[in-house]
PLY file of the C-alpha trace (Angstrom):
ply
format ascii 1.0
element vertex 372
property float x
property float y
property float z
element edge 371
property int vertex1
property int vertex2
end_header
0.00 0.00 0.00
1.48 3.36 -1.03
1.72 6.25 1.42
-0.92 8.21 -0.48
-3.32 5.27 -0.54
-2.85 4.75 3.22
-3.55 8.44 3.88
-6.73 8.39 1.79
-7.88 5.16 3.44
-7.23 6.57 6.93
-9.14 9.76 6.13
-12.08 7.78 4.79
-12.14 5.62 7.91
-12.19 8.72 10.10
-15.05 10.20 8.14
-17.15 7.05 7.87
-16.50 5.56 11.33
-16.08 8.64 13.53
-17.61 11.68 11.85
-20.69 10.37 10.05
-21.66 8.19 13.02
-21.60 11.14 15.45
-24.76 12.77 16.72
-24.58 16.48 15.85
-25.28 17.61 19.42
-22.75 15.14 20.86
-19.92 14.71 18.33
-17.36 12.05 19.18
-14.46 14.18 17.96
-15.05 17.06 20.39
-12.95 15.80 23.28
-13.20 19.12 25.14
-16.91 18.55 25.67
-16.33 15.09 27.12
-13.29 15.98 29.23
-14.80 19.12 30.75
-18.44 17.95 30.62
-19.54 20.88 28.50
-22.86 21.24 26.75
-22.49 21.30 22.98
-22.36 24.78 21.50
-21.49 26.33 18.14
-17.67 26.21 18.10
-14.65 26.27 15.85
-13.56 22.64 16.38
-16.81 21.28 15.00
-16.75 23.90 12.24
-13.32 22.67 11.11
-14.58 19.09 10.87
-17.55 20.22 8.77
-15.29 22.35 6.57
-13.14 19.31 5.85
-16.23 17.34 4.79
-17.24 20.10 2.41
-13.74 20.08 0.90
-14.18 16.44 -0.16
-17.45 17.36 -1.86
-19.10 13.92 -1.73
-22.90 14.00 -1.59
-23.03 11.84 1.55
-20.61 14.18 3.32
-22.54 17.27 2.26
-25.76 15.69 3.55
-24.14 15.19 6.95
-22.82 18.77 6.93
-26.39 19.97 6.34
-27.76 17.75 9.12
-25.07 18.90 11.55
-25.38 22.59 10.76
-29.17 22.54 10.92
-28.85 21.27 14.49
-27.20 24.58 15.46
-28.69 27.12 13.02
-32.44 27.72 13.15
-34.69 28.55 10.20
-34.33 32.28 10.90
-30.55 32.08 10.61
-29.93 32.47 14.34
-27.47 30.33 16.30
-29.11 29.88 19.73
-26.02 28.42 21.44
-23.84 31.38 20.41
-23.73 34.78 22.09
-22.50 37.50 19.74
-21.67 39.68 22.76
-18.85 37.28 23.59
-17.09 38.82 20.58
-15.26 35.55 20.15
-13.44 35.23 16.83
-13.49 31.43 17.13
-17.26 31.55 16.60
-16.81 33.10 13.16
-14.88 30.10 11.83
-18.11 28.32 10.83
-19.12 31.25 8.63
-17.20 29.74 5.72
-19.34 26.61 5.99
-22.51 28.71 5.97
-21.44 30.42 2.76
-20.52 27.11 1.12
-23.77 25.45 2.22
-25.80 28.33 0.86
-23.97 28.00 -2.47
-24.60 24.24 -2.50
-28.23 24.16 -1.35
-29.75 27.63 -1.75
-31.22 27.18 1.75
-32.05 30.65 3.06
-31.17 29.90 6.69
-27.49 29.71 5.76
-27.49 33.10 4.06
-29.31 34.63 7.00
-26.83 33.03 9.38
-23.68 34.31 7.69
-25.26 37.76 7.42
-26.03 37.52 11.15
-22.42 36.65 11.97
-21.13 39.62 10.02
-23.71 42.23 10.92
-24.33 41.31 14.55
-20.78 40.42 15.59
-18.09 41.60 13.20
-19.55 45.04 12.54
-19.47 45.69 16.27
-16.41 43.66 17.22
-13.95 45.59 19.43
-10.63 46.43 17.79
-7.09 47.39 18.66
-5.95 50.89 17.72
-4.21 49.39 14.67
-7.60 48.16 13.43
-7.30 44.45 14.19
-9.99 42.59 16.11
-9.63 41.64 19.76
-9.47 37.85 19.97
-12.38 37.73 22.45
-14.19 40.17 24.71
-12.59 38.42 27.69
-9.15 39.14 26.19
-9.23 42.92 25.73
-6.59 44.71 23.65
-5.18 41.37 22.48
-4.56 39.88 19.05
-3.93 36.12 18.89
-2.47 34.35 15.89
-5.37 31.85 15.79
-7.70 34.58 14.54
-6.04 34.57 11.12
-7.86 31.33 10.38
-10.98 31.90 12.44
-12.17 35.14 10.85
-10.16 36.43 7.87
-11.15 33.85 5.21
-14.83 34.29 6.09
-14.56 38.07 5.89
-12.82 37.85 2.53
-15.52 35.54 1.16
-18.21 37.84 2.51
-16.52 40.87 0.95
-16.47 39.14 -2.44
-20.14 38.21 -2.16
-21.00 41.85 -1.40
-18.52 43.16 -3.98
-17.29 45.45 -1.19
-13.64 46.38 -1.53
-13.62 48.04 1.90
-14.19 44.65 3.56
-11.40 43.06 1.52
-9.09 45.96 2.40
-9.96 45.49 6.08
-9.02 41.80 5.83
-5.72 42.59 4.14
-4.89 45.31 6.65
-5.49 42.92 9.54
-3.33 40.30 7.85
-0.45 42.70 7.48
-0.86 43.86 11.08
-0.17 40.26 12.10
2.99 40.26 9.99
4.21 43.66 11.14
3.48 43.21 14.85
3.90 39.47 15.54
6.58 38.09 13.20
10.05 37.49 14.62
12.53 38.69 11.99
15.26 36.27 13.10
13.31 33.01 12.88
10.44 34.00 10.60
8.02 32.44 13.09
5.17 34.25 14.83
4.53 34.87 18.51
1.21 33.53 19.79
-0.16 36.80 21.17
0.17 40.58 21.04
-1.12 42.84 23.82
-1.45 46.42 22.62
-1.60 47.91 26.11
1.29 45.69 27.33
-0.40 45.09 30.67
-0.97 41.31 30.54
1.30 39.12 32.67
2.42 37.22 29.56
3.21 40.33 27.49
6.69 41.80 27.09
6.59 45.30 28.56
8.34 46.81 25.51
6.88 44.85 22.58
3.57 43.56 23.99
4.40 40.12 22.55
4.17 36.74 24.23
7.45 34.90 24.63
7.10 31.66 22.65
6.41 30.35 19.17
3.58 27.88 19.75
3.23 25.44 16.88
-0.54 25.26 16.48
-0.96 29.03 16.44
1.64 29.16 13.66
-0.26 26.34 11.98
-3.52 28.29 12.09
-1.68 31.14 10.39
-0.43 28.79 7.64
-3.94 27.50 6.98
-5.55 30.93 7.22
-3.10 32.52 4.79
-3.50 29.64 2.32
-7.28 30.05 2.32
-7.02 33.82 2.19
-4.68 33.69 -0.79
-7.06 31.34 -2.58
-9.92 33.79 -2.02
-8.17 37.12 -2.68
-5.25 36.17 -4.97
-3.40 39.03 -3.25
0.35 38.75 -3.95
1.41 40.13 -0.57
-0.69 37.48 1.18
0.92 34.82 -1.02
4.38 36.16 -0.18
3.52 36.13 3.52
2.40 32.49 3.25
5.51 31.41 1.37
7.85 33.12 3.83
6.07 31.59 6.80
6.05 28.07 5.30
9.76 28.39 4.50
10.50 29.52 8.04
8.63 26.58 9.60
10.25 24.16 7.15
13.58 24.99 8.75
12.42 23.40 12.01
11.20 20.07 10.60
12.70 17.17 12.56
14.46 14.22 10.97
11.24 12.20 11.11
9.35 14.95 9.27
7.46 16.52 12.20
7.30 19.89 13.95
7.59 20.23 17.71
5.08 21.79 20.11
7.67 24.57 20.52
9.48 24.38 17.15
12.56 26.40 18.12
13.11 24.73 21.52
14.25 21.24 20.62
16.59 21.21 23.61
13.77 21.30 26.14
12.89 18.16 28.06
9.27 17.29 27.38
9.07 19.05 24.01
7.34 16.67 21.60
6.22 16.21 17.97
2.75 17.79 17.93
0.38 16.49 15.27
-2.29 19.17 14.91
0.16 21.98 14.18
2.24 19.77 11.90
-0.89 18.95 9.88
-1.91 22.60 9.59
1.58 23.34 8.28
1.21 20.47 5.78
-2.14 21.86 4.64
-0.73 25.35 4.11
2.41 24.11 2.35
0.66 21.77 -0.08
-2.17 24.18 -0.81
0.19 27.11 -1.24
2.18 25.14 -3.81
-0.94 24.20 -5.71
-1.92 27.88 -5.78
1.51 28.78 -7.15
3.02 30.73 -4.27
4.89 28.11 -2.18
8.12 26.47 -3.40
8.06 22.81 -4.45
10.61 21.82 -1.80
8.43 23.26 0.97
5.37 21.53 -0.44
7.27 18.25 -0.44
8.18 18.85 3.21
4.48 19.39 3.93
3.60 16.14 2.17
6.30 14.30 4.11
4.84 15.72 7.32
1.42 14.30 6.43
3.07 10.94 5.72
4.99 11.08 9.02
1.82 11.70 11.01
0.05 8.84 9.24
2.84 6.33 9.63
4.11 7.18 13.11
1.33 8.91 15.04
-1.84 7.12 13.94
-2.62 3.71 15.40
-4.76 1.78 12.92
-4.95 -1.48 14.92
-8.50 -0.88 16.19
-11.86 -0.28 14.55
-11.25 3.48 14.33
-7.80 5.01 13.72
-6.32 6.82 16.74
-4.41 10.05 16.12
-2.00 10.81 18.97
0.06 13.77 20.22
-2.64 16.43 19.96
-2.27 19.39 22.31
-5.79 19.83 23.68
-5.63 23.60 24.06
-3.34 26.56 24.49
-3.96 30.15 25.45
-2.73 33.23 27.25
-3.89 34.77 30.51
-7.49 34.10 31.42
-8.82 32.54 34.60
-5.82 30.20 34.86
-3.29 33.04 34.46
-1.49 31.25 31.63
1.88 32.96 31.44
2.85 31.92 27.90
6.13 30.36 29.07
7.70 27.30 27.48
6.85 25.39 30.64
3.20 26.37 30.26
2.89 25.10 26.66
4.59 21.83 27.57
2.24 21.34 30.52
-1.00 21.40 28.52
-2.87 18.11 28.19
-2.05 15.82 25.27
-5.01 13.89 23.85
-6.03 11.50 21.08
-8.61 11.72 18.29
-9.57 15.31 19.04
-11.05 17.61 16.41
-8.08 19.98 16.41
-6.00 17.11 15.04
-8.55 15.17 13.02
-9.86 18.20 11.09
-6.40 19.29 9.86
-5.68 15.68 8.91
-8.81 15.57 6.77
-8.13 19.04 5.35
-4.56 18.14 4.40
-5.73 14.87 2.85
-8.34 16.75 0.80
-5.59 19.03 -0.55
-3.38 16.01 -1.33
-6.32 14.62 -3.34
-6.65 17.88 -5.25
-9.72 19.32 -3.53
-10.28 22.94 -2.54
-11.92 25.23 0.04
0 1
1 2
2 3
3 4
4 5
5 6
6 7
7 8
8 9
9 10
10 11
11 12
12 13
13 14
14 15
15 16
16 17
17 18
18 19
19 20
20 21
21 22
22 23
23 24
24 25
25 26
26 27
27 28
28 29
29 30
30 31
31 32
32 33
33 34
34 35
35 36
36 37
37 38
38 39
39 40
40 41
41 42
42 43
43 44
44 45
45 46
46 47
47 48
48 49
49 50
50 51
51 52
52 53
53 54
54 55
55 56
56 57
57 58
58 59
59 60
60 61
61 62
62 63
63 64
64 65
65 66
66 67
67 68
68 69
69 70
70 71
71 72
72 73
73 74
74 75
75 76
76 77
77 78
78 79
79 80
80 81
81 82
82 83
83 84
84 85
85 86
86 87
87 88
88 89
89 90
90 91
91 92
92 93
93 94
94 95
95 96
96 97
97 98
98 99
99 100
100 101
101 102
102 103
103 104
104 105
105 106
106 107
107 108
108 109
109 110
110 111
111 112
112 113
113 114
114 115
115 116
116 117
117 118
118 119
119 120
120 121
121 122
122 123
123 124
124 125
125 126
126 127
127 128
128 129
129 130
130 131
131 132
132 133
133 134
134 135
135 136
136 137
137 138
138 139
139 140
140 141
141 142
142 143
143 144
144 145
145 146
146 147
147 148
148 149
149 150
150 151
151 152
152 153
153 154
154 155
155 156
156 157
157 158
158 159
159 160
160 161
161 162
162 163
163 164
164 165
165 166
166 167
167 168
168 169
169 170
170 171
171 172
172 173
173 174
174 175
175 176
176 177
177 178
178 179
179 180
180 181
181 182
182 183
183 184
184 185
185 186
186 187
187 188
188 189
189 190
190 191
191 192
192 193
193 194
194 195
195 196
196 197
197 198
198 199
199 200
200 201
201 202
202 203
203 204
204 205
205 206
206 207
207 208
208 209
209 210
210 211
211 212
212 213
213 214
214 215
215 216
216 217
217 218
218 219
219 220
220 221
221 222
222 223
223 224
224 225
225 226
226 227
227 228
228 229
229 230
230 231
231 232
232 233
233 234
234 235
235 236
236 237
237 238
238 239
239 240
240 241
241 242
242 243
243 244
244 245
245 246
246 247
247 248
248 249
249 250
250 251
251 252
252 253
253 254
254 255
255 256
256 257
257 258
258 259
259 260
260 261
261 262
262 263
263 264
264 265
265 266
266 267
267 268
268 269
269 270
270 271
271 272
272 273
273 274
274 275
275 276
276 277
277 278
278 279
279 280
280 281
281 282
282 283
283 284
284 285
285 286
286 287
287 288
288 289
289 290
290 291
291 292
292 293
293 294
294 295
295 296
296 297
297 298
298 299
299 300
300 301
301 302
302 303
303 304
304 305
305 306
306 307
307 308
308 309
309 310
310 311
311 312
312 313
313 314
314 315
315 316
316 317
317 318
318 319
319 320
320 321
321 322
322 323
323 324
324 325
325 326
326 327
327 328
328 329
329 330
330 331
331 332
332 333
333 334
334 335
335 336
336 337
337 338
338 339
339 340
340 341
341 342
342 343
343 344
344 345
345 346
346 347
347 348
348 349
349 350
350 351
351 352
352 353
353 354
354 355
355 356
356 357
357 358
358 359
359 360
360 361
361 362
362 363
363 364
364 365
365 366
366 367
367 368
368 369
369 370
370 371
């Protein structure tokens, strides 16, 4: 069995045995809900799984995406389990799915829902002085790298639908703010967070930046830039993606993986993290297909996907088990997360969680030639 065949087979098993058999209000892939006994709500992890299904484009997968989404979006286009006043960028991630489902089905609830996300949340979303969105209302004056994936592709798609260049310009401006404020010129990697007022415990008092390069946040940036370039075809976005992919490629380990803290290989407890490696693979392969990432970097991304499949997925049981997924990572908040290397290496490591499975499916879809 070739590597590519094994990857496609593994992805299909995940979809058919884990995703399609999940009840929409209790999905098996959302380990956070099970671990912390949360009630199911509209969230970005589920949205990423649904986005991956839509990338494959099979009728059976689209039918499940409709069934799942209809469990959270009512006929009036409202999302009862979501509070727009949270001003949480993670909640915007599913907007891309709403646009795609409206295009595929013509069902009015999806159009009403993506209009609701934009008009009720994004139009009123608090911003930094530079114009970028706060990550969440509970994280004032802060920009987190994750937001590049959670909100910017949706805004760009919405701007194209409305033929509104001001929305596209807003998206591009926020992208370049990330580059100008959060990129480390020496490594080419990006810090996880930026605090404009420099008053958070994790923020450097001179730069406002957090202290570490966390892999998954850099992975979200890879994926977000790849999608954004596909939507806007903006050269500067493409250049930003290529430079970031090249920078991460310099930290690939001998086995083809990236570490939880890519630049800190000397640290005891640092480990090959699968979700961020897969997001890198997605961005690298997609960027090459779009003509902005070098072939060598795309090959490194493909090798990373192979490495995850061969070394970090156990296929001995009924359902494949993807290991080495960092459950979560953040800055500040109720737990006073200080953004130190020790903090990132202390976060729980889990198996078969959406933040790993969705990027695996997304990267596989790109390998098979599918698109956003």
